[in-house]
C-alpha positions as CSV (number, residue, x, y, z in Angstrom):
1,M,-29.9,27.8,-4.8
2,E,-27.2,25.2,-4.6
3,Y,-27.9,24.6,-8.7
4,L,-27.4,28.1,-9.0
5,R,-24.6,28.6,-7.5
6,G,-22.8,25.6,-9.3
7,F,-24.0,27.2,-12.3
8,A,-22.2,30.4,-11.2
9,G,-18.9,28.8,-10.5
10,L,-19.1,26.8,-13.3
11,L,-19.3,30.1,-15.8
12,F,-16.5,31.9,-13.3
13,I,-14.3,28.5,-14.3
14,V,-15.1,28.8,-17.7
15,A,-14.9,32.8,-18.3
16,L,-11.1,32.7,-16.8
17,A,-10.4,29.6,-19.0
18,F,-11.2,32.1,-21.7
19,L,-9.1,34.8,-20.5
20,F,-6.2,32.5,-20.9
21,S,-7.4,31.1,-24.1
22,N,-4.5,31.7,-27.0
23,N,-7.3,31.6,-30.0
24,R,-10.6,32.6,-28.4
25,K,-12.5,32.6,-32.2
26,A,-11.4,29.0,-32.6
27,I,-13.1,27.5,-29.2
28,D,-15.3,24.8,-29.9
29,W,-18.1,25.8,-27.7
30,R,-20.4,22.4,-28.4
31,L,-17.2,20.6,-27.2
32,V,-17.4,22.9,-24.3
33,G,-20.9,22.3,-23.6
34,V,-21.0,18.7,-24.1
35,G,-17.9,18.4,-21.7
36,I,-19.6,19.7,-19.2
37,L,-23.2,17.9,-19.2
38,L,-20.8,14.9,-19.7
39,Q,-19.3,15.6,-16.1
40,I,-22.8,16.7,-14.9
41,A,-24.6,13.5,-16.4
42,I,-21.8,11.1,-14.8
43,G,-22.0,13.2,-11.4
44,A,-26.0,13.2,-11.2
45,F,-25.8,9.4,-12.1
46,I,-23.4,8.3,-9.1
47,G,-25.0,11.2,-6.8
48,K,-28.5,10.5,-7.5
49,V,-29.9,7.1,-9.2
50,E,-30.4,4.6,-6.5
51,F,-29.0,1.8,-8.4
52,A,-26.0,4.2,-9.5
53,Q,-25.5,4.9,-5.6
54,Q,-25.4,1.6,-4.2
55,A,-23.3,0.1,-7.1
56,F,-20.9,2.8,-6.4
57,L,-20.7,2.4,-2.6
58,F,-20.5,-1.6,-3.3
59,L,-17.4,-0.7,-5.5
60,S,-16.0,1.9,-2.9
61,E,-16.1,-1.0,0.1
62,K,-14.4,-3.4,-2.6
63,F,-11.6,-1.1,-3.0
64,V,-10.8,-0.4,0.5
65,A,-11.1,-4.7,0.8
66,F,-8.4,-4.4,-1.7
67,L,-6.1,-2.2,0.0
68,G,-6.5,-5.1,2.9
69,F,-4.2,-7.3,1.0
70,A,-1.4,-4.4,0.8
71,Q,-2.0,-4.4,4.6
72,K,-0.9,-8.0,5.0
73,G,2.0,-7.7,2.8
74,A,2.9,-5.0,5.3
75,E,2.3,-7.0,8.1
76,F,4.5,-9.7,7.1
77,L,7.7,-7.1,6.7
78,Y,6.6,-4.5,10.0
79,G,4.7,-7.1,12.2
80,D,2.7,-4.8,15.3
81,L,3.6,-1.6,13.5
82,A,1.6,-2.1,10.3
83,K,-0.9,-3.7,12.7
84,N,-1.4,-0.3,14.2
85,S,-1.1,-2.1,17.5
86,T,1.4,-0.3,19.3
87,N,0.8,1.1,22.9
88,D,1.2,4.7,22.3
89,P,-2.5,6.0,21.1
90,A,-0.9,9.2,20.4
91,V,1.8,7.3,17.6
92,R,-1.2,5.0,16.8
93,H,-3.3,7.9,15.8
94,S,-0.4,10.0,13.9
95,L,-0.8,10.6,10.2
96,G,3.0,9.9,9.8
97,F,2.7,6.3,11.7
98,L,-0.5,5.6,9.0
99,F,1.1,7.1,6.3
100,A,4.6,5.5,6.6
101,F,3.0,2.1,7.5
102,Q,0.0,1.9,6.0
103,A,-0.4,4.4,3.1
104,L,3.3,3.7,1.5
105,P,3.0,0.2,1.2
106,T,-0.4,0.5,-0.8
107,V,1.4,2.4,-3.1
108,I,3.8,-0.7,-4.0
109,F,0.8,-2.9,-4.0
110,F,-1.3,-1.1,-6.6
111,S,1.8,-0.3,-8.8
112,A,2.3,-4.0,-8.8
113,I,-1.5,-4.7,-9.8
114,S,-1.5,-2.0,-12.5
115,A,1.6,-3.4,-14.4
116,G,-0.1,-6.9,-14.1
117,L,-3.1,-5.6,-15.5
118,Y,-2.0,-3.9,-18.1
119,Y,0.2,-6.6,-19.2
120,L,-3.2,-8.9,-19.0
121,G,-4.7,-6.3,-21.4
122,V,-7.1,-5.6,-19.0
123,L,-6.1,-1.6,-18.1
124,Q,-6.4,-1.2,-22.0
125,K,-9.8,-2.5,-22.5
126,I,-11.4,-0.2,-19.8
127,V,-9.6,2.7,-21.1
128,F,-10.7,1.8,-24.8
129,G,-14.7,1.9,-23.6
130,F,-14.2,5.2,-22.1
131,A,-12.1,6.8,-24.6
132,W,-14.8,5.3,-27.2
133,L,-17.5,7.5,-25.1
134,M,-15.4,10.5,-25.4
135,A,-14.4,10.2,-29.0
136,R,-17.9,10.0,-29.9
137,T,-19.2,12.5,-27.9
138,M,-16.7,15.1,-28.0
139,R,-15.3,14.6,-31.1
140,L,-11.3,14.0,-30.1
141,S,-9.0,12.9,-31.9
142,G,-8.0,9.0,-31.2
143,A,-4.8,9.8,-28.9
144,E,-6.7,12.6,-26.8
145,S,-9.3,10.3,-26.0
146,L,-7.1,7.2,-25.0
147,S,-4.9,9.6,-23.4
148,A,-7.5,11.5,-21.1
149,A,-9.6,7.9,-20.4
150,A,-6.3,5.9,-19.8
151,N,-5.0,8.8,-17.1
152,V,-8.5,8.0,-15.3
153,L,-6.6,4.7,-13.8
154,M,-2.9,5.5,-14.6
155,G,-0.3,8.4,-13.9
156,Q,0.7,11.6,-15.6
157,T,3.9,9.3,-17.0
158,E,2.1,6.0,-17.8
159,A,-0.7,6.8,-19.4
160,P,1.0,8.7,-22.1
161,L,2.4,5.1,-23.1
162,L,-0.9,3.9,-24.3
163,V,-0.5,6.8,-27.2
164,R,3.1,6.9,-27.4
165,P,3.6,6.0,-30.9
166,F,1.4,9.3,-31.9
167,I,3.0,11.9,-29.4
168,P,6.1,13.1,-32.0
169,R,3.3,13.8,-34.4
170,M,0.6,15.4,-32.1
171,T,-0.9,19.0,-32.4
172,A,0.2,21.5,-30.1
173,S,-3.7,21.3,-29.0
174,E,-3.0,17.7,-28.6
175,L,-0.2,17.5,-27.0
176,H,-1.5,20.4,-24.4
177,C,-4.6,18.1,-24.0
178,L,-2.3,15.5,-23.1
179,M,-0.3,17.2,-20.6
180,V,-3.5,18.8,-18.8
181,G,-5.3,15.2,-18.4
182,G,-2.3,13.8,-16.7
183,M,-2.2,17.1,-14.4
184,A,-6.0,16.9,-14.0
185,T,-6.2,13.4,-12.5
186,I,-4.0,11.0,-10.0
187,A,-3.1,7.8,-10.7
188,G,-4.5,4.5,-9.3
189,S,-1.3,4.3,-7.1
190,V,-1.5,6.5,-5.2
191,M,-5.1,6.8,-4.8
192,G,-5.0,3.5,-2.6
193,A,-2.3,5.8,-0.3
194,Y,-5.1,8.9,0.0
195,V,-7.7,6.4,1.0
196,S,-5.9,4.8,3.6
197,F,-4.8,7.7,5.5
198,L,-8.2,10.3,4.8
199,G,-9.8,7.6,6.0
200,G,-7.4,6.8,9.5
201,G,-7.8,3.4,9.3
202,N,-11.8,3.5,10.0
203,P,-13.2,1.2,6.6
204,A,-16.6,3.4,7.1
205,E,-14.5,6.5,6.3
206,Q,-12.3,4.9,4.0
207,A,-15.3,3.6,1.7
208,K,-16.5,7.4,2.1
209,F,-13.2,8.7,0.5
210,A,-13.0,5.8,-1.8
211,S,-16.2,6.7,-3.3
212,Y,-15.6,10.6,-3.5
213,L,-11.9,10.0,-5.2
214,L,-13.3,7.6,-7.5
215,S,-16.1,10.0,-8.7
216,A,-13.6,12.6,-9.0
217,S,-11.1,10.8,-11.3
218,I,-13.8,10.0,-13.8
219,M,-15.5,13.3,-13.7
220,N,-11.8,15.2,-14.3
221,A,-11.2,13.3,-17.4
222,P,-14.1,15.5,-19.3
223,A,-13.3,18.7,-17.5
224,A,-9.7,18.0,-18.4
225,I,-10.4,18.1,-21.7
226,V,-13.2,21.0,-21.8
227,L,-10.3,23.3,-20.1
228,A,-7.5,22.4,-22.3
229,K,-9.8,23.1,-25.6
230,V,-10.5,26.4,-24.4
231,F,-7.2,27.5,-22.9
232,M,-5.5,25.9,-26.6
233,P,-8.1,25.1,-29.3
234,E,-7.6,23.1,-32.0
235,A,-6.4,24.9,-34.8
236,E,-4.9,22.3,-37.2
237,K,-7.7,19.9,-37.8
238,E,-6.4,18.6,-41.1
239,K,-3.5,17.0,-39.1
240,I,-5.6,14.8,-36.6
241,N,-6.0,11.0,-36.4
242,K,-9.4,9.9,-35.5
243,Q,-8.1,6.5,-35.1
244,L,-9.0,4.6,-31.5
245,K,-5.4,2.6,-31.3
246,V,-3.7,2.0,-28.1
247,N,-0.2,1.2,-28.0
248,R,0.4,-2.6,-27.6
249,D,4.0,-2.7,-25.9
250,Q,4.0,-5.0,-22.7
251,M,5.3,-4.5,-19.6
252,G,7.6,-7.4,-18.8
253,V,8.0,-10.8,-20.7
254,N,5.6,-12.6,-18.6
255,F,2.7,-11.8,-15.6
256,I,5.6,-13.0,-13.1
257,D,7.8,-10.5,-14.3
258,S,5.1,-7.6,-14.8
259,L,4.3,-7.7,-11.4
260,A,7.9,-7.4,-10.0
261,R,8.6,-4.7,-12.2
262,G,5.7,-2.7,-11.2
263,A,6.5,-3.4,-7.7
264,T,10.1,-1.9,-8.2
265,D,8.4,1.2,-9.7
266,G,6.1,1.5,-6.7
267,L,9.0,1.4,-4.4
268,K,10.5,4.0,-6.5
269,L,7.5,5.9,-6.5
270,A,6.8,5.5,-2.6
271,L,10.6,6.2,-1.9
272,N,10.0,9.6,-3.7
273,I,6.7,10.4,-2.3
274,A,8.9,9.8,1.3
275,A,11.7,12.3,0.5
276,M,9.3,15.0,-1.4
277,L,7.2,15.0,2.2
278,L,9.9,15.4,4.4
279,A,11.7,17.8,2.3
280,F,8.7,20.1,1.5
281,I,6.9,20.0,5.1
282,A,10.3,20.9,6.6
283,V,10.3,23.8,4.2
284,I,7.0,25.1,5.1
285,Y,7.9,25.1,9.0
286,A,11.4,27.3,7.7
287,I,9.0,29.2,6.0
288,N,6.3,29.7,8.8
289,W,9.1,29.9,11.3
290,V,10.1,33.6,9.4
291,L,6.6,34.5,9.0
292,V,4.9,33.7,12.2
293,D,7.9,34.1,14.6
294,G,9.7,36.4,12.6
295,V,7.1,39.1,10.9
296,G,3.8,38.2,12.4
297,A,5.4,38.4,15.9
298,A,7.3,41.8,14.7
299,T,4.5,43.7,13.4
300,G,1.4,42.0,15.5
301,L,0.1,40.1,12.3
302,N,-0.1,36.8,14.5
303,Q,-2.6,38.2,17.2
304,F,-4.7,39.6,14.0
305,V,-4.9,36.2,12.3
306,V,-5.8,34.3,15.6
307,E,-8.7,36.6,16.7
308,S,-9.9,37.1,12.9
309,T,-10.0,33.3,12.1
310,G,-11.4,32.1,15.5
311,G,-8.2,30.2,15.9
312,A,-8.4,28.5,12.9
313,F,-4.6,29.4,12.1
314,D,-1.8,29.7,14.9
315,G,-0.6,32.7,12.9
316,F,0.4,34.7,10.0
317,S,1.5,31.7,8.6
318,L,2.1,30.6,4.8
319,Q,-1.3,28.5,5.3
320,Y,-3.0,31.4,6.3
321,I,-1.4,33.8,3.2
322,L,-2.8,30.8,0.4
323,G,-5.8,30.5,2.1
324,Q,-6.5,34.2,1.5
325,V,-5.1,34.1,-1.8
326,F,-7.7,31.0,-3.0
327,R,-10.4,31.8,-0.8
328,V,-12.5,32.9,-3.7
329,F,-11.9,29.6,-5.6
330,A,-13.3,28.1,-2.9
331,F,-16.8,30.0,-2.3
332,M,-17.4,29.5,-6.2
333,M,-17.0,26.2,-6.0
334,G,-19.7,25.8,-3.3
335,V,-18.0,26.0,0.0
336,E,-19.7,28.1,2.9
337,W,-18.0,31.1,3.6
338,G,-16.8,29.9,7.4
339,D,-14.7,27.0,5.5
340,T,-13.3,29.0,2.6
341,L,-10.2,30.1,4.3
342,Q,-9.3,26.2,5.4
343,V,-10.0,24.9,1.8
344,G,-8.4,28.0,0.2
345,S,-5.4,26.8,2.0
346,L,-5.2,23.8,1.0
347,L,-5.9,24.4,-2.8
348,G,-2.9,26.9,-2.6
349,Q,-0.8,24.1,-0.6
350,K,-1.9,21.8,-4.1
351,V,-0.1,24.1,-6.5
352,V,2.4,25.5,-4.9
353,V,3.4,22.3,-3.0
354,N,1.8,19.5,-4.2
355,E,-1.8,17.1,-3.5
356,F,-0.1,14.9,-0.7
357,V,1.1,17.8,1.5
358,A,-2.9,19.3,1.2
359,Y,-4.6,15.8,1.7
360,L,-2.4,15.3,5.1
361,D,-3.7,18.8,6.0
362,L,-7.4,17.8,5.0
363,A,-6.9,14.5,7.0
364,K,-5.5,16.7,10.2
365,M,-8.9,19.0,9.5
366,N,-11.3,16.0,9.2
367,Q,-9.8,14.3,12.6
368,A,-10.3,17.5,13.8
369,G,-13.9,18.5,12.8
370,V,-12.9,21.7,11.1
371,L,-14.9,21.1,7.9
372,N,-18.9,20.3,7.6
373,E,-19.3,18.0,4.9
374,K,-20.1,19.3,2.3
375,S,-16.9,21.1,2.4
376,L,-14.7,18.2,2.9
377,R,-16.4,16.5,0.2
378,I,-15.3,19.6,-2.2
379,A,-12.7,19.7,-1.0
380,T,-11.4,16.1,-1.8
381,Y,-12.5,16.4,-5.4
382,A,-10.6,19.9,-5.7
383,L,-7.2,18.5,-4.9
384,C,-7.6,15.2,-6.6
385,G,-5.1,16.2,-9.3
386,F,-1.6,16.1,-9.9
387,A,-1.5,19.6,-11.1
388,N,1.3,21.7,-8.9
389,F,4.7,23.0,-10.3
390,S,6.8,19.7,-9.5
391,S,4.6,17.9,-12.3
392,I,5.7,20.2,-15.0
393,A,9.6,19.1,-14.4
394,I,7.8,15.3,-14.2
395,Q,6.2,15.5,-17.5
396,I,9.2,17.3,-19.4
397,G,11.2,14.3,-18.6
398,G,8.4,11.8,-18.7
399,I,6.6,12.7,-22.0
400,G,9.8,14.6,-23.4
401,G,11.6,11.0,-23.0
402,M,9.1,9.4,-25.1
403,A,9.2,12.2,-28.0
404,P,12.2,14.2,-27.4
405,N,11.7,16.2,-30.5
406,R,8.5,17.5,-28.2
407,Q,10.5,18.3,-25.3
408,G,10.6,22.4,-26.3
409,D,6.8,22.5,-26.4
410,I,6.5,20.8,-23.4
411,S,8.1,23.2,-21.9
412,R,6.7,25.9,-23.1
413,M,3.3,24.6,-22.1
414,G,3.8,23.6,-18.8
415,L,2.4,26.5,-16.7
416,R,-0.6,26.7,-19.1
417,A,-1.3,23.1,-18.4
418,M,-1.0,23.3,-14.9
419,V,-3.3,26.2,-14.3
420,A,-6.0,24.5,-17.1
421,A,-5.5,21.6,-15.1
422,T,-6.3,23.1,-11.5
423,L,-9.6,24.7,-12.9
424,A,-10.4,21.4,-14.4
425,T,-10.0,19.9,-10.7
426,M,-12.0,23.1,-9.7
427,M,-15.0,22.5,-12.2
428,T,-15.5,18.8,-11.4
429,A,-15.3,19.9,-7.3
430,T,-17.8,22.8,-8.2
431,I,-20.1,20.3,-10.1
432,A,-20.1,17.8,-6.9
433,G,-20.8,20.6,-4.6
434,A,-24.0,21.3,-6.6
435,I,-25.2,18.0,-7.3
436,F,-24.3,15.8,-4.0
């Protein structure tokens, strides 16, 4: 039954993508089929093969252990605050506390490590291997394969660095694929932060969420290609360069310099994340003040919402509205109907605000035991991507800065890329819901 529901969910997502396609006759259905099968194969290998399960569990546990090194650096700076040893249990278990003193230091640490591995050429070798697999199975251009593979480990403005020389001459379909890949995945630096606060300081819970996020990041790469190539099929095949060639520009003059630069970039990212969350969460509370204390109180909608949701929502809030809008998508991904309103709300927050806010709400739901384990897993997979409105601006500035002649194209394709990337993460979540 779960397999049939998963199949129906995949058909629903592909059908939506087909409706948005700008050239339906040019869609390469072989690529679509192979891409979906590659996703299923990766998911089945991770979720059903005993050896792979044990290996992935081992990798997830080591990932969590690696987070502990960031914790040591945070303890040096913050002392007992980083050790979570405050006497007030309300503070000790609050998400804000975990986020400020554990998650954000992780961003800085992972950014430094990523820069160091890039300087040593380790990241490029890992990316090249995955890119080779996708190029052979899905018949992609070299730049598309490399950028899609790089997005598994790197951010949406860092991954394009590996194909920077090719961006000015990319076809529209290749550029669109680059953008979708960036929005449909997350960076390793923020993955560590998500694991920190989703796990709530519990190593076993952190390992569980690490396994979810690691597998989602891998599966999202072929999903992004599938959706990108349905939305905007390749119409300029004669211009495609099949060569797999990694840009060798180095980050820093030596290994120490690369770590320092990475740490500085990580600090900027951490401060940006903190400022963004402060602003967006405050705006959400302001909107809810209007909706709940104003509209809901005046019309009696608050009481209706509380009664109809069994107290899951405290009134006619933005979260409730987004939950109703995205509820059908949650159901098609395999979420039980009783959990669809909450998961739909998370999906809406991810698109309208960002995935950080959505994951913070998911962490609260996990602490409260609101969602069952399957819904929790599907939601974790579905939120694993940068697809939101602010990412359009980030890509215009980031990728556009690497190729100023393509900035107009990036601006025009931004909204389409965001929708395609959102569907890509939903596709991965649908497959995960059926397999795991």
